[in-house]
C-alpha positions in Angstrom: -0.5 0.1 0.0 3.0 2.2 -0.1 2.1 5.6 -2.0 -0.7 4.1 -3.8 -3.9 5.6 -3.2 -6.5 4.9 -0.9 -10.6 3.1 -1.7 -13.2 5.1 -0.5 -14.2 1.3 1.6 -10.5 1.3 2.7 -11.0 4.9 4.1 -14.1 4.0 6.1 -12.4 0.9 7.8 -9.3 4.0 8.5 -12.2 6.3 10.2 -13.7 3.4 12.0 -11.0 2.5 13.6 -9.9 5.7 14.5 -13.1 6.0 16.2 -12.6 3.2 18.1 -9.2 4.5 19.4 -10.9 7.7 20.1 -13.4 5.3 21.9 -10.7 3.7 24.1 -9.2 7.1 25.1 -13.0 8.2 26.2 -13.0 4.6 28.0 -9.7 5.9 29.8 -10.8 9.4 30.4 -14.3 8.2 31.9 -12.5 5.4 34.0 -10.0 8.5 35.6 -12.7 10.9 35.9 -14.9 8.5 37.9 -11.6 7.3 39.8 -11.0 10.8 40.7 -14.9 11.9 42.0 -15.4 8.8 43.9 -12.0 8.6 46.0 -8.8 9.4 44.0 -9.1 13.7 44.8 -8.3 12.9 47.9 -4.7 11.8 47.3 -2.1 14.7 47.0 -0.2 14.9 43.7 -2.1 11.9 42.2 -5.8 13.8 42.6 -4.9 16.2 40.3 -3.2 14.1 37.5 -6.6 11.9 37.5 -8.7 14.8 36.8 -6.3 15.9 34.1 -6.2 12.8 32.6 -10.0 12.9 32.8 -10.1 16.0 31.1 -7.6 16.1 28.8 -8.5 12.7 27.4 -12.2 13.2 26.6 -11.0 16.3 24.9 -8.2 14.5 23.2 -11.0 11.6 22.2 -13.6 14.5 20.7 -10.6 16.5 19.2 -9.3 13.0 17.3 -13.0 12.3 16.0 -13.7 15.7 14.8 -10.3 17.4 13.6 -9.7 14.3 11.5 -6.0 15.5 11.9 -2.3 13.3 11.8 -1.6 15.6 14.9 -4.7 14.3 16.9 -3.2 10.7 16.4 -0.2 11.3 17.6 -1.4 13.4 20.2 -3.6 10.4 21.8 -1.1 8.0 21.0 1.3 9.6 23.3 -1.3 10.5 25.7 -2.4 6.7 25.9 1.5 5.8 26.0 2.1 8.8 29.1 -0.7 7.7 30.9 0.3 3.4 30.6 3.6 4.5 32.1 2.3 6.4 34.5 0.4 3.8 36.0 3.3 1.2 35.8 5.6 3.5 37.1 3.1 3.7 40.1 2.5 -0.2 40.5 6.4 -0.7 40.1 8.3 2.5 41.8 5.2 4.7 43.0 4.7 8.1 41.9 5.0 11.4 43.8 5.0 8.9 47.2 1.5 7.0 46.1 1.7 2.8 45.8 -0.9 1.8 42.8 -1.8 -2.1 42.4 -2.7 -4.0 39.6 -5.9 -5.0 41.8 -6.7 -1.1 42.3 -10.6 -0.5 40.8 -10.6 -0.5 36.6 -7.0 -1.1 36.7 -7.2 -3.7 34.4 -10.3 -1.7 32.1 -8.3 1.0 31.6 -5.0 -0.6 31.0 -6.9 -2.6 28.4 -8.4 0.1 26.7 -5.1 2.3 26.4 -3.7 -1.1 25.2 -6.0 -1.5 22.5 -6.3 2.5 21.9 -2.5 2.9 21.6 -2.6 -0.4 19.1 -5.6 1.2 16.9 -3.4 4.6 16.8 -1.0 2.9 15.3 -2.1 0.8 13.3 -4.4 3.1 11.8 -1.8 6.0 12.2 0.7 4.0 9.9 -1.5 3.2 7.4 -2.6 6.5 6.7 1.2 7.6 6.5 2.1 4.9 4.5 -1.2 5.3 2.0 0.2 9.3 1.3 2.8 9.8 -2.0 6.1 10.1 -0.8 6.1 13.7 -1.4 3.2 14.3 1.0 4.8 12.1 3.7 8.2 14.5 3.9 6.6 17.6 3.9 5.9 19.3 7.1 2.9 20.8 6.0 1.1 17.9 5.7 0.8 17.9 9.3 -2.1 19.1 9.8 -3.9 17.9 6.6 -6.9 15.7 7.1 -6.1 11.9 7.7 -8.8 11.0 5.7 -8.4 12.8 2.5 
């Protein structure tokens, strides 16, 4: 598919893939907002981070679907990776004096949503980038263009 024109049916699949990825980011955001509201808000430093993750995650999920831009794909992927990294860091090392556990409420669901979201964003983002002509892939201006064009 390198440099080949993508058929409209393929763009439908790609659009659905990005919508699924956005829903994974939104699920993660909803989990973090719920955890913040039900007790994590009282944990110094961690509470505000959960609120931040929830609000920014929800915003990014909406931006991914509405903007149809590669920068949104990349930003969402970095965000899900950072969220996974923060959780793993808090489990294995501790984060701001807080030790988390895999048995924490919604830990498995959140990790699954973030992991699936990262895979979907990476997979469909790579398909979009590989489907563009080489000249478009190299252009810095193209970074802000519609992913679905």
